[in-house]
Residue, then its C-alpha position, 0 to 999 in steps of 0.5 A: m485476510a483481516t490485516i490486508g482484506k480491505k480493497w485498498k490495503s493491498v494496492i497500498i502494499y503493492t505500490i510501496g513495494l521495496k521502495r520508500q513512497r510519499f503520500g502523493i504517489i500512493h494516493t495517485k496509484m489508487g485512482i480517484i478516491s478521496r484523500k481519506i481513504p489512503t490516510e485511514q488505511l495507511k494508518e491502519l497498516e502502521e498500527d498492524g506493523i505492516i508499514k512504517r511512516e517516517a516524518f522528516k523535519e523539513v520545510p515543507p514537511r515530508v513524510e515516507y512510508f516503507l514496509t517493515d519486514k512483516g510487510l515485505e513478507l507480503l509482497p510474494i503473496l501479492n504478486m501471486l494474487t496478481e498473477w492469478n488474477l491477471r490469468h483469470n480476469s482480463g485487466g484486473e488489478v490486485g485490490g481493484 
């Protein structure tokens, strides 16, 4: 839980899922919060080896995030937590 225990980390992992995602998509899925929160938590998840960040040398710059093998192992766990939460809490979301 130390790795994904912060409120938004599970949402970030769940949002990235099996696809590559750009920051804007991740931030939008998190709702109305400052850009600081996903920025910090993406950095922490990268340091923990859960996600990878790939920057493309383009104009305008493009950055994509994707799950590592270690991060992909969390998806079934988060899916089970989501299902449990939906059964026991009306309208709940992972991380929310």
